[in-house]
ZADO-1210 file (C-alpha; in nm, 4 decimals, padded with zeros to 6 digits):
<atoms>
<atom x="00.3147" y="10.1123" z="07.9712" code="UNK" pos="1"/>
<atom x="00.4837" y="09.9681" z="07.7041" code="UNK" pos="2"/>
<atom x="00.6350" y="09.6182" z="07.8095" code="UNK" pos="3"/>
<atom x="01.0060" y="09.6614" z="07.7486" code="UNK" pos="4"/>
<atom x="01.1322" y="09.3073" z="07.8209" code="UNK" pos="5"/>
<atom x="01.1035" y="09.1931" z="07.4613" code="UNK" pos="6"/>
<atom x="01.4110" y="09.4218" z="07.4108" code="UNK" pos="7"/>
<atom x="01.6192" y="09.2277" z="07.6072" code="UNK" pos="8"/>
<atom x="01.5457" y="08.8763" z="07.4735" code="UNK" pos="9"/>
<atom x="01.8725" y="08.7671" z="07.2341" code="UNK" pos="10"/>
<atom x="01.7437" y="08.6823" z="06.9042" code="UNK" pos="11"/>
<atom x="01.7421" y="08.2657" z="06.8431" code="UNK" pos="12"/>
<atom x="02.0677" y="08.1458" z="06.6586" code="UNK" pos="13"/>
<atom x="01.8949" y="08.0349" z="06.3999" code="UNK" pos="14"/>
<atom x="01.7109" y="08.3493" z="06.2728" code="UNK" pos="15"/>
<atom x="01.8701" y="08.5709" z="06.0704" code="UNK" pos="16"/>
<atom x="02.0024" y="08.9789" z="06.1790" code="UNK" pos="17"/>
<atom x="01.7825" y="09.2105" z="06.0781" code="UNK" pos="18"/>
<atom x="01.9075" y="09.4199" z="05.7883" code="UNK" pos="19"/>
<atom x="02.1527" y="09.7266" z="05.8910" code="UNK" pos="20"/>
<atom x="01.9344" y="10.0880" z="05.8844" code="UNK" pos="21"/>
<atom x="02.0619" y="10.3695" z="05.6706" code="UNK" pos="22"/>
<atom x="02.1966" y="10.5208" z="06.0007" code="UNK" pos="23"/>
<atom x="02.4431" y="10.2121" z="06.0742" code="UNK" pos="24"/>
<atom x="02.5503" y="10.1876" z="05.6993" code="UNK" pos="25"/>
<atom x="02.6803" y="10.5759" z="05.7091" code="UNK" pos="26"/>
<atom x="02.9211" y="10.4601" z="06.0138" code="UNK" pos="27"/>
<atom x="03.1576" y="10.2137" z="05.7579" code="UNK" pos="28"/>
<atom x="03.3672" y="10.3986" z="05.4922" code="UNK" pos="29"/>
<atom x="03.4154" y="10.2037" z="05.1759" code="UNK" pos="30"/>
<atom x="03.7963" y="10.2405" z="05.1550" code="UNK" pos="31"/>
<atom x="03.8481" y="10.0660" z="05.5257" code="UNK" pos="32"/>
<atom x="03.6189" y="09.8226" z="05.3870" code="UNK" pos="33"/>
<atom x="03.8221" y="09.7625" z="05.0730" code="UNK" pos="34"/>
<atom x="04.1518" y="09.7457" z="05.2431" code="UNK" pos="35"/>
<atom x="04.0076" y="09.4703" z="05.5168" code="UNK" pos="36"/>
<atom x="03.9221" y="09.2807" z="05.2050" code="UNK" pos="37"/>
<atom x="04.2624" y="09.2838" z="05.0667" code="UNK" pos="38"/>
<atom x="04.4330" y="09.1954" z="05.3850" code="UNK" pos="39"/>
<atom x="04.2052" y="08.8843" z="05.4121" code="UNK" pos="40"/>
<atom x="04.3041" y="08.7907" z="05.0748" code="UNK" pos="41"/>
<atom x="04.6872" y="08.8009" z="05.1215" code="UNK" pos="42"/>
<atom x="04.8979" y="08.4894" z="05.2046" code="UNK" pos="43"/>
<atom x="04.9979" y="08.4464" z="05.5348" code="UNK" pos="44"/>
<atom x="05.3890" y="08.3970" z="05.5136" code="UNK" pos="45"/>
<atom x="05.5361" y="08.1246" z="05.6846" code="UNK" pos="46"/>
<atom x="05.8215" y="08.2511" z="05.8620" code="UNK" pos="47"/>
<atom x="05.8349" y="08.5779" z="06.0513" code="UNK" pos="48"/>
<atom x="05.9773" y="08.9649" z="05.9577" code="UNK" pos="49"/>
<atom x="06.2427" y="08.8882" z="06.1993" code="UNK" pos="50"/>
<atom x="06.3260" y="08.5585" z="06.0904" code="UNK" pos="51"/>
<atom x="06.3607" y="08.6776" z="05.6872" code="UNK" pos="52"/>
<atom x="06.5947" y="08.9558" z="05.8153" code="UNK" pos="53"/>
<atom x="06.8330" y="08.7384" z="06.0046" code="UNK" pos="54"/>
<atom x="06.8719" y="08.5436" z="05.6833" code="UNK" pos="55"/>
<atom x="06.9252" y="08.8472" z="05.4380" code="UNK" pos="56"/>
<atom x="07.2649" y="08.9049" z="05.3214" code="UNK" pos="57"/>
<atom x="07.4745" y="09.2125" z="05.4548" code="UNK" pos="58"/>
<atom x="07.7108" y="09.2478" z="05.7481" code="UNK" pos="59"/>
<atom x="07.6023" y="09.2805" z="06.0994" code="UNK" pos="60"/>
<atom x="07.7869" y="09.3891" z="06.4064" code="UNK" pos="61"/>
<atom x="07.7303" y="09.2401" z="06.7626" code="UNK" pos="62"/>
<atom x="07.9084" y="09.4276" z="07.0586" code="UNK" pos="63"/>
<atom x="08.0812" y="09.1648" z="07.2748" code="UNK" pos="64"/>
<atom x="07.9453" y="09.0672" z="07.5766" code="UNK" pos="65"/>
<atom x="08.1807" y="09.1693" z="07.8923" code="UNK" pos="66"/>
<atom x="08.1655" y="08.9416" z="08.1622" code="UNK" pos="67"/>
<atom x="08.2765" y="09.0701" z="08.5248" code="UNK" pos="68"/>
<atom x="08.1909" y="08.9270" z="08.8699" code="UNK" pos="69"/>
<atom x="07.9754" y="09.0883" z="09.1059" code="UNK" pos="70"/>
<atom x="08.2722" y="09.0921" z="09.4031" code="UNK" pos="71"/>
<atom x="08.4663" y="09.2921" z="09.1050" code="UNK" pos="72"/>
<atom x="08.2075" y="09.5175" z="09.0511" code="UNK" pos="73"/>
<atom x="08.1157" y="09.5667" z="09.4167" code="UNK" pos="74"/>
<atom x="08.5165" y="09.6563" z="09.4822" code="UNK" pos="75"/>
<atom x="08.5378" y="09.8791" z="09.2042" code="UNK" pos="76"/>
<atom x="08.2240" y="10.0828" z="09.3174" code="UNK" pos="77"/>
<atom x="08.3891" y="10.0811" z="09.6827" code="UNK" pos="78"/>
<atom x="08.7052" y="10.2433" z="09.5975" code="UNK" pos="79"/>
<atom x="08.5115" y="10.4715" z="09.3408" code="UNK" pos="80"/>
<atom x="08.3492" y="10.6305" z="09.6122" code="UNK" pos="81"/>
<atom x="08.7071" y="10.7981" z="09.7268" code="UNK" pos="82"/>
<atom x="08.8214" y="10.8643" z="09.4061" code="UNK" pos="83"/>
<atom x="08.8405" y="11.2702" z="09.3627" code="UNK" pos="84"/>
<atom x="08.6075" y="11.4354" z="09.1039" code="UNK" pos="85"/>
<atom x="08.6906" y="11.3941" z="08.7438" code="UNK" pos="86"/>
<atom x="08.8856" y="11.0835" z="08.7749" code="UNK" pos="87"/>
<atom x="08.7412" y="10.7326" z="08.6406" code="UNK" pos="88"/>
<atom x="08.8341" y="10.3904" z="08.8265" code="UNK" pos="89"/>
<atom x="08.9164" y="10.0936" z="08.6120" code="UNK" pos="90"/>
<atom x="08.9835" y="09.7986" z="08.8578" code="UNK" pos="91"/>
<atom x="09.0294" y="09.4158" z="08.7751" code="UNK" pos="92"/>
<atom x="09.0313" y="09.0810" z="09.0076" code="UNK" pos="93"/>
<atom x="09.3321" y="08.8938" z="08.8914" code="UNK" pos="94"/>
<atom x="09.4941" y="08.5823" z="09.0064" code="UNK" pos="95"/>
<atom x="09.8799" y="08.7210" z="08.9630" code="UNK" pos="96"/>
<atom x="10.0923" y="08.5757" z="09.2183" code="UNK" pos="97"/>
<atom x="10.3808" y="08.8391" z="09.1870" code="UNK" pos="98"/>
<atom x="10.2044" y="09.1744" z="09.1889" code="UNK" pos="99"/>
<atom x="09.9203" y="09.1874" z="09.4164" code="UNK" pos="100"/>
<atom x="09.8007" y="09.5422" z="09.3778" code="UNK" pos="101"/>
<atom x="09.9109" y="09.7221" z="09.0803" code="UNK" pos="102"/>
<atom x="09.8419" y="10.1012" z="09.0245" code="UNK" pos="103"/>
<atom x="09.8885" y="10.3070" z="08.6649" code="UNK" pos="104"/>
<atom x="09.8124" y="10.6829" z="08.7567" code="UNK" pos="105"/>
<atom x="09.7250" y="10.8898" z="08.4634" code="UNK" pos="106"/>
<atom x="09.5475" y="11.2216" z="08.4438" code="UNK" pos="107"/>
<atom x="09.2052" y="11.0836" z="08.3972" code="UNK" pos="108"/>
<atom x="09.2130" y="10.7541" z="08.4648" code="UNK" pos="109"/>
<atom x="09.3237" y="10.5165" z="08.7395" code="UNK" pos="110"/>
<atom x="09.4229" y="10.1770" z="08.6171" code="UNK" pos="111"/>
<atom x="09.4381" y="09.8878" z="08.9432" code="UNK" pos="112"/>
<atom x="09.4654" y="09.5223" z="08.9109" code="UNK" pos="113"/>
<atom x="09.4280" y="09.3864" z="09.2650" code="UNK" pos="114"/>
<atom x="09.4421" y="09.0080" z="09.3467" code="UNK" pos="115"/>
<atom x="09.1343" y="08.8642" z="09.3918" code="UNK" pos="116"/>
<atom x="09.2013" y="08.7990" z="09.7859" code="UNK" pos="117"/>
<atom x="09.0472" y="09.1671" z="09.8054" code="UNK" pos="118"/>
<atom x="08.7037" y="09.0358" z="09.6886" code="UNK" pos="119"/>
<atom x="08.4376" y="09.1097" z="09.9693" code="UNK" pos="120"/>
<atom x="08.6787" y="09.2743" z="10.1844" code="UNK" pos="121"/>
<atom x="08.5677" y="09.4859" z="10.4745" code="UNK" pos="122"/>
<atom x="08.5016" y="09.8844" z="10.4323" code="UNK" pos="123"/>
<atom x="08.8184" y="09.9870" z="10.6361" code="UNK" pos="124"/>
<atom x="09.0755" y="09.7738" z="10.3624" code="UNK" pos="125"/>
<atom x="08.8532" y="09.9555" z="10.0663" code="UNK" pos="126"/>
<atom x="08.9406" y="10.2966" z="10.2201" code="UNK" pos="127"/>
<atom x="09.3036" y="10.1735" z="10.2871" code="UNK" pos="128"/>
<atom x="09.2854" y="10.0400" z="09.9119" code="UNK" pos="129"/>
<atom x="09.1350" y="10.4091" z="09.7669" code="UNK" pos="130"/>
<atom x="09.4352" y="10.5971" z="09.9717" code="UNK" pos="131"/>
<atom x="09.6963" y="10.4201" z="09.8427" code="UNK" pos="132"/>
<atom x="09.5472" y="10.4159" z="09.4648" code="UNK" pos="133"/>
<atom x="09.5098" y="10.7942" z="09.4880" code="UNK" pos="134"/>
<atom x="09.7654" y="10.9185" z="09.7335" code="UNK" pos="135"/>
<atom x="10.0186" y="10.6422" z="09.7480" code="UNK" pos="136"/>
<atom x="09.9623" y="10.6359" z="10.1492" code="UNK" pos="137"/>
<atom x="10.2194" y="10.4974" z="10.3423" code="UNK" pos="138"/>
<atom x="09.9905" y="10.4210" z="10.6326" code="UNK" pos="139"/>
<atom x="09.7192" y="10.2394" z="10.3898" code="UNK" pos="140"/>
<atom x="10.0017" y="10.0698" z="10.2032" code="UNK" pos="141"/>
<atom x="10.1461" y="09.8996" z="10.5409" code="UNK" pos="142"/>
<atom x="09.7786" y="09.7983" z="10.6384" code="UNK" pos="143"/>
<atom x="09.7414" y="09.6366" z="10.2860" code="UNK" pos="144"/>
<atom x="10.0558" y="09.4902" z="10.3258" code="UNK" pos="145"/>
<atom x="09.9312" y="09.3104" z="10.6760" code="UNK" pos="146"/>
<atom x="09.6432" y="09.1651" z="10.5001" code="UNK" pos="147"/>
<atom x="09.8317" y="09.0212" z="10.2190" code="UNK" pos="148"/>
<atom x="10.0736" y="08.8767" z="10.4895" code="UNK" pos="149"/>
<atom x="09.7526" y="08.6651" z="10.6176" code="UNK" pos="150"/>
<atom x="09.6559" y="08.5241" z="10.3147" code="UNK" pos="151"/>
<atom x="09.9196" y="08.4077" z="10.1560" code="UNK" pos="152"/>
<atom x="09.7555" y="08.0766" z="10.1242" code="UNK" pos="153"/>
<atom x="09.5511" y="08.2430" z="09.8298" code="UNK" pos="154"/>
<atom x="09.8127" y="08.3280" z="09.6122" code="UNK" pos="155"/>
<atom x="09.8553" y="08.0579" z="09.3799" code="UNK" pos="156"/>
<atom x="10.1967" y="08.0381" z="09.1725" code="UNK" pos="157"/>
<atom x="10.1337" y="08.0034" z="08.8254" code="UNK" pos="158"/>
<atom x="10.3965" y="07.8472" z="08.6267" code="UNK" pos="159"/>
<atom x="10.4922" y="07.9890" z="08.2442" code="UNK" pos="160"/>
<atom x="10.6428" y="07.7907" z="08.0137" code="UNK" pos="161"/>
<atom x="10.9638" y="07.9340" z="07.8838" code="UNK" pos="162"/>
<atom x="10.9863" y="08.1473" z="07.5815" code="UNK" pos="163"/>
<atom x="11.1507" y="08.0471" z="07.2700" code="UNK" pos="164"/>
<atom x="11.4664" y="08.3076" z="07.2377" code="UNK" pos="165"/>
<atom x="11.7280" y="08.3439" z="07.0089" code="UNK" pos="166"/>
<atom x="12.0437" y="08.2870" z="07.2297" code="UNK" pos="167"/>
<atom x="12.3339" y="08.4738" z="07.1482" code="UNK" pos="168"/>
<atom x="12.6181" y="08.3956" z="07.3825" code="UNK" pos="169"/>
<atom x="12.9158" y="08.4900" z="07.1327" code="UNK" pos="170"/>
<atom x="12.9414" y="08.8771" z="07.1263" code="UNK" pos="171"/>
<atom x="13.2298" y="09.1143" z="06.9601" code="UNK" pos="172"/>
<atom x="13.4513" y="09.1019" z="07.2408" code="UNK" pos="173"/>
<atom x="13.3252" y="08.8642" z="07.5209" code="UNK" pos="174"/>
<atom x="13.1648" y="08.5460" z="07.4782" code="UNK" pos="175"/>
<atom x="12.8910" y="08.4992" z="07.7479" code="UNK" pos="176"/>
<atom x="12.8789" y="08.0934" z="07.7515" code="UNK" pos="177"/>
<atom x="13.2429" y="08.0685" z="07.8442" code="UNK" pos="178"/>
<atom x="13.2104" y="08.3519" z="08.1315" code="UNK" pos="179"/>
<atom x="12.8886" y="08.1393" z="08.2506" code="UNK" pos="180"/>
<atom x="13.0161" y="07.8063" z="08.2278" code="UNK" pos="181"/>
<atom x="13.3555" y="07.9142" z="08.4277" code="UNK" pos="182"/>
<atom x="13.1400" y="08.0825" z="08.7200" code="UNK" pos="183"/>
<atom x="12.8937" y="07.8101" z="08.7280" code="UNK" pos="184"/>
<atom x="13.1837" y="07.5413" z="08.7808" code="UNK" pos="185"/>
<atom x="13.3425" y="07.7250" z="09.0337" code="UNK" pos="186"/>
<atom x="13.1013" y="07.8651" z="09.2620" code="UNK" pos="187"/>
<atom x="12.7703" y="07.6659" z="09.2078" code="UNK" pos="188"/>
<atom x="12.9293" y="07.3396" z="09.1285" code="UNK" pos="189"/>
<atom x="12.7619" y="07.3283" z="08.7967" code="UNK" pos="190"/>
<atom x="12.4319" y="07.2562" z="08.9253" code="UNK" pos="191"/>
<atom x="12.2625" y="07.6142" z="08.7958" code="UNK" pos="192"/>
<atom x="12.0953" y="07.4700" z="08.4345" code="UNK" pos="193"/>
<atom x="11.9975" y="07.8303" z="08.2980" code="UNK" pos="194"/>
<atom x="12.0369" y="07.9973" z="07.9546" code="UNK" pos="195"/>
<atom x="12.2407" y="08.3622" z="07.8944" code="UNK" pos="196"/>
<atom x="12.2221" y="08.5418" z="07.6164" code="UNK" pos="197"/>
<atom x="12.3253" y="08.9246" z="07.4960" code="UNK" pos="198"/>
<atom x="12.0420" y="09.0979" z="07.5147" code="UNK" pos="199"/>
<atom x="11.8819" y="09.3833" z="07.2228" code="UNK" pos="200"/>
<atom x="12.1157" y="09.6873" z="07.1375" code="UNK" pos="201"/>
<atom x="11.9615" y="10.0080" z="07.2830" code="UNK" pos="202"/>
<atom x="12.0840" y="10.3478" z="07.2594" code="UNK" pos="203"/>
<atom x="12.1627" y="10.4728" z="07.6208" code="UNK" pos="204"/>
<atom x="12.1752" y="10.8467" z="07.5108" code="UNK" pos="205"/>
<atom x="12.0467" y="11.0887" z="07.7906" code="UNK" pos="206"/>
<atom x="11.9978" y="10.8047" z="08.0478" code="UNK" pos="207"/>
<atom x="12.0946" y="10.8904" z="08.3926" code="UNK" pos="208"/>
<atom x="12.0856" y="10.4663" z="08.4189" code="UNK" pos="209"/>
<atom x="12.1324" y="10.1632" z="08.2589" code="UNK" pos="210"/>
<atom x="12.0090" y="09.8249" z="08.3837" code="UNK" pos="211"/>
<atom x="12.2898" y="09.5838" z="08.2808" code="UNK" pos="212"/>
<atom x="12.2019" y="09.2553" z="08.4007" code="UNK" pos="213"/>
<atom x="11.8536" y="09.1120" z="08.4283" code="UNK" pos="214"/>
<atom x="11.7466" y="08.7328" z="08.5479" code="UNK" pos="215"/>
<atom x="11.3789" y="08.6072" z="08.3971" code="UNK" pos="216"/>
<atom x="11.2718" y="08.3644" z="08.6571" code="UNK" pos="217"/>
<atom x="11.0133" y="08.2031" z="08.4328" code="UNK" pos="218"/>
<atom x="11.2301" y="08.1657" z="08.1601" code="UNK" pos="219"/>
<atom x="11.5538" y="08.1022" z="08.3592" code="UNK" pos="220"/>
<atom x="11.7169" y="08.3163" z="08.1427" code="UNK" pos="221"/>
<atom x="11.9808" y="08.5757" z="08.2003" code="UNK" pos="222"/>
<atom x="12.0121" y="08.8538" z="07.9753" code="UNK" pos="223"/>
<atom x="12.3218" y="09.0943" z="07.9592" code="UNK" pos="224"/>
<atom x="12.3095" y="09.4620" z="07.7899" code="UNK" pos="225"/>
<atom x="12.5208" y="09.4899" z="07.5062" code="UNK" pos="226"/>
<atom x="12.6793" y="09.7850" z="07.6368" code="UNK" pos="227"/>
<atom x="12.8989" y="09.5742" z="07.8333" code="UNK" pos="228"/>
<atom x="13.0480" y="09.4141" z="07.5091" code="UNK" pos="229"/>
<atom x="13.3365" y="09.6449" z="07.4739" code="UNK" pos="230"/>
<atom x="13.6629" y="09.6345" z="07.4867" code="UNK" pos="231"/>
<atom x="13.6695" y="09.9071" z="07.7861" code="UNK" pos="232"/>
<atom x="13.5018" y="09.6292" z="07.9446" code="UNK" pos="233"/>
<atom x="13.7036" y="09.4600" z="08.1829" code="UNK" pos="234"/>
<atom x="13.6266" y="09.0594" z="08.1993" code="UNK" pos="235"/>
<atom x="13.6128" y="09.0717" z="08.5940" code="UNK" pos="236"/>
<atom x="13.3026" y="09.3572" z="08.5718" code="UNK" pos="237"/>
<atom x="13.1269" y="09.1484" z="08.3244" code="UNK" pos="238"/>
<atom x="13.1872" y="08.8061" z="08.5489" code="UNK" pos="239"/>
<atom x="13.0498" y="09.0239" z="08.8333" code="UNK" pos="240"/>
<atom x="12.7346" y="09.0818" z="08.6598" code="UNK" pos="241"/>
<atom x="12.6581" y="08.7579" z="08.5086" code="UNK" pos="242"/>
<atom x="12.7529" y="08.5915" z="08.8912" code="UNK" pos="243"/>
<atom x="12.4795" y="08.8629" z="09.0352" code="UNK" pos="244"/>
<atom x="12.2180" y="08.7203" z="08.8038" code="UNK" pos="245"/>
<atom x="12.3108" y="08.3744" z="08.8774" code="UNK" pos="246"/>
<atom x="12.2747" y="08.4021" z="09.2277" code="UNK" pos="247"/>
<atom x="11.9216" y="08.5265" z="09.1729" code="UNK" pos="248"/>
<atom x="11.8166" y="08.1640" z="09.0309" code="UNK" pos="249"/>
<atom x="11.9856" y="08.0212" z="09.3388" code="UNK" pos="250"/>
<atom x="11.8426" y="08.2454" z="09.5876" code="UNK" pos="251"/>
<atom x="11.4115" y="08.2743" z="09.5349" code="UNK" pos="252"/>
<atom x="11.2264" y="08.5763" z="09.5637" code="UNK" pos="253"/>
<atom x="11.0401" y="08.6038" z="09.8840" code="UNK" pos="254"/>
<atom x="10.7878" y="08.8039" z="10.0413" code="UNK" pos="255"/>
<atom x="10.8227" y="09.0085" z="10.3351" code="UNK" pos="256"/>
<atom x="10.5762" y="09.2244" z="10.4444" code="UNK" pos="257"/>
<atom x="10.3608" y="09.1621" z="10.1581" code="UNK" pos="258"/>
<atom x="10.6714" y="09.2977" z="09.9473" code="UNK" pos="259"/>
<atom x="10.8836" y="09.1044" z="09.7008" code="UNK" pos="260"/>
<atom x="11.2463" y="09.0734" z="09.8287" code="UNK" pos="261"/>
<atom x="11.4609" y="09.0408" z="09.5616" code="UNK" pos="262"/>
<atom x="11.8088" y="09.0300" z="09.7264" code="UNK" pos="263"/>
<atom x="11.7411" y="08.8544" z="10.1017" code="UNK" pos="264"/>
<atom x="12.0558" y="08.8837" z="10.3288" code="UNK" pos="265"/>
<atom x="12.2008" y="08.5610" z="10.2228" code="UNK" pos="266"/>
<atom x="12.2293" y="08.7023" z="09.8551" code="UNK" pos="267"/>
<atom x="12.3872" y="08.9819" z="09.9541" code="UNK" pos="268"/>
<atom x="12.6347" y="08.8230" z="10.1989" code="UNK" pos="269"/>
<atom x="12.7279" y="08.5576" z="09.9380" code="UNK" pos="270"/>
<atom x="12.7760" y="08.8330" z="09.6486" code="UNK" pos="271"/>
<atom x="13.0262" y="09.0284" z="09.8864" code="UNK" pos="272"/>
<atom x="13.2330" y="08.6905" z="09.8831" code="UNK" pos="273"/>
<atom x="13.2683" y="08.7213" z="09.5214" code="UNK" pos="274"/>
<atom x="13.6481" y="08.7994" z="09.4793" code="UNK" pos="275"/>
<atom x="13.5907" y="09.0808" z="09.2537" code="UNK" pos="276"/>
<atom x="13.3051" y="09.2406" z="09.4251" code="UNK" pos="277"/>
<atom x="13.4733" y="09.5206" z="09.5679" code="UNK" pos="278"/>
<atom x="13.7035" y="09.5920" z="09.2518" code="UNK" pos="279"/>
<atom x="13.3979" y="09.5629" z="09.0144" code="UNK" pos="280"/>
<atom x="13.1896" y="09.8379" z="09.2064" code="UNK" pos="281"/>
<atom x="13.4701" y="10.0406" z="09.2022" code="UNK" pos="282"/>
<atom x="13.4896" y="10.0173" z="08.8508" code="UNK" pos="283"/>
<atom x="13.1165" y="10.0661" z="08.8048" code="UNK" pos="284"/>
<atom x="13.1082" y="10.4216" z="09.0056" code="UNK" pos="285"/>
<atom x="13.4258" y="10.5302" z="08.7886" code="UNK" pos="286"/>
<atom x="13.2953" y="10.4202" z="08.4361" code="UNK" pos="287"/>
<atom x="12.9580" y="10.4514" z="08.4524" code="UNK" pos="288"/>
<atom x="12.9467" y="10.7761" z="08.2641" code="UNK" pos="289"/>
<atom x="13.1519" y="10.6221" z="07.9590" code="UNK" pos="290"/>
<atom x="12.9197" y="10.3130" z="07.9760" code="UNK" pos="291"/>
<atom x="12.5949" y="10.5530" z="07.9030" code="UNK" pos="292"/>
<atom x="12.7985" y="10.7669" z="07.6579" code="UNK" pos="293"/>
</atoms>
């Protein structure tokens, strides 16, 4: 029996390997050998292809990264479970100190803005929030109002700088500056520091109502609709409108049951004591169509 141990021994390092046989040479293709030799002869680039492309001229577009908190995503998913099929929910957490919950109901989407106090609430409140968003459910609204009332300390007022507004007090017929100064001196001891102006002229054709006066809390500004700047509008009616808006500056908006109360009881009592109150209300009812026409 021949000895096979010599076949397993490795050749010494200083010895040369035996030449390849004819069969081994058949396994190597000539074009592969030529390609490998050309690859070895190429110079190695100093930078990678990605680095070269990043410096190449041209316009690159990068999608903006939207950061959302985990609490916001979890609340959105929780409410979305109760949204009818085919509807999309877009929910965001805010720090809004006035509108704690705001809902815009569209055909395909509910756009909801909720105060951050609702982050991490229990499933019971999530279901109530969903019922309020989808059905405007009154029981759910009362349930949410109770929760808001208990967490008033989480509502942080956000003061805003007054906007620059071009004031226009002198109208074609009435002077708002003179009306304001007279009312401030007679009924408020001159303590109110407000601004007043006529609003932008807008057509009221086809409307059933018109907001003749408004008080902007952040700007401390009274804005009166220019529809009152007519000869047919008596001075006592204009004075009542301005007096009403001045009361808003005296009596702050309060929150009752989670809802904003713009006319608290003391507001209504003081307004009714205004000398021309009953007369102005009667003129308003009798001439509203003329104002809108």
